[in-house]
N, C-alpha and C positions, 0 to 999 in steps of 0.2 A: 947251385940247389937253388929251386924255384919255388918251395914249400914248406909250409911248418908241421912238424911235428906235433903230435899231443904236448909232448912237453913244452916244446915252444909256446904253444897256445895256452897250456895253464899257466904258463910263467907271464905270456900276457894278461891272462886274465886276472892273476895277483896283480900286475902292475896298475892295470885299470882298474880294478877294486881300488888299490889307492886313493887312485883319481878321482874316483865318484864321491869318496868319504868326503876329500878335500872339496869337491866341486859343492855336495849336499852342504857342507857346513857354512859356504860362503854364500849358498842362495838362503840358507836359514836366516841368515843374516838381514839380506833384503827383504823378503817377503815376511818378515817377525812372523815365522810360523815354522815348525819342523818340516824339512824335506827331507824325504828319502830315496835316495837311488838303489836301485837294485846292482846286486853283482852282475855285472854285463858278461854274457855268454860271447864268446869270439870265436869267427869260422872265418877261413880265407877262402877266396873265390876266385875264377878267372870272371874279369868285368864283361866278357862277352856272355857269360850264361845268366846274368843276372838280368831277373824281370820282377815284377810285383808280386807274381805268387810264389816265386822264390824266398823274396824278404818279409812275404805274408802281411804285404801291405794292402790295405783294401780301400782306403780313402782316395778320392779322385785328387784332392789337390794337397799339398804339403808347404808349411813353411821351412826353408832350406837355409841354413847358415854354412856359409863356407869359409873356409881360410886356408892358407898354404904354409907349411912347414917347410924346413929346410935346417940341416946338420950333417951329421954322419949317412943320412938317408933323407930322402926328400918325399913328402904326401902331400894330398891334398885330402883336406877333412869336411866332410860333407855331416852337419848334423839336421835330421830330418823331425819335425813336429805335423800331425795333421792339423789344417789351418784353422777348425773349431780350437784344438788344443791348444796351438801358438796364441790365439788369442785369449784364452782364459788364463795361460800362464802371464800372460802381458799383465792382467788385470789383477793377477795375484802380486806383483812385481810393483805394479802402480800404487798398488794399497788404495783404491779407489772404489766408488760407486758408479762409475763411468757405463755407459751401455758398451756393448760390443759394438756399436758403431763407431761411437766417440773416440773408442781405443784404438780403431784400427788406425789414426795419425800417428800413433805414438808405437806402432807396431816394429817398424823397422828399426828405430834405436833401441827398445827394450829387448827385440830376439836377438840382436847383435851383441847386445849384454849378455845374455843368457849365453848364448854360442860362445864369446870370449872365456866366461866363467867355466863351462864345461870344458870347452876342447882344451884351454890354457891349462885347467886343473889336472887333466890326462897326461898331456903332453909333459907339463911339467914333473908327474909323477914318474915318467918313463924316462925323463934327462935326470931325475936324481938318482933311480934303481939301477940305471945302465950306466950311470956317469957319464954321461954325454951332454952337448949343449945343443939346444934346440930354438931354433928363431921362428918367430911367425908373424905374418901379414895381419894386418887390420881385418876383420871379420866383414862379411858380405851377407846381405840378405835377402832373398826372393820369396816370392809364392810359385810355384811351379806344380805342373800337372804330374802325377806318376809317372806315365808315359815319357813325358819331356825329360825327367830325372835320368831314366833307366836308359832312354835312347844315347844321352850324352855319354852315361857310363860305359855302354857297351861300344862308342864309337872312339872312345880313348885309346888309340893304339899307344900313345907313348906311356899309358899306365895300366896294362892287359891284368892286374891283380886289385883286388880291393881286399880288404880287412873289414869286417862288418862285427859291430857291436849292437847288441840288443839290449836296452837298458828301461828300466821302467822307473818313472819321475811321481812320487806321489807329493802332494802338498795341501796337508791336512788330510780332507775327505777326498781330494782330488786327484785322480790317477791319470796320467798320461806316460804311454809308450812313444819313446824315443828311438832313433835308430842312429848310429854312431858310424859314418863311413868312410874309410882312407883310402884312398887311391896310390897305388904304389908302383913304379916301374920295376923291371926283372932285378934292374942293379941295386934299387932300393930295397928291394925284399931280399936279395942277397945281404946286403948291409946290414938289415934288421935282424936278419937270423944270426949273423953273426955277433953281432952285441947281444944277442941274447943266449948263444951259447957261451960268451965270455961271463955274462950273469951268472949263467947256470953253475958253470965251473967254480964261479968266487962262491957261490953255495955250497958245494962241494968240499 
């Protein structure tokens, strides 16, 4: 089975909603202000079909945090924020009055920390709710153009499916839109479906 039903997507939405709540609580402690993460919307796509229009991305450059996860299924996770929003989030995290230019030197470290918090919160929620064990690599951060990002996704033959989550992040009055992408192989997608069916069966 190489697809997710509406029931599977609803279950994943609930899993990632729990993860978003955990991430928001952790980020609130760091920035010293209330952080809200919206209920993620979830969809599955073939990576060959993905482009900027499909993702509703209008920015030319993005800050991209990537991390690899392994366990019953393997996935590469990408967290995308527009470049300008990434630096604004860094300023909130640093709690400083630095200029955007001065903050740039802290961008990589702070965005890796942000990605680590959000990605691990989402994946730990998945691990807890599906009663599985997931391991993660250290996060990596880079700034890339939308075209470069989607070219690499379309060329990912080993991971022909992507799971896309759209998340709104609000810090005080600042609003940022993030996109969380999981690249999955056919085998990993089948394994994820199997885990979700077990989860749904336990609920019933």
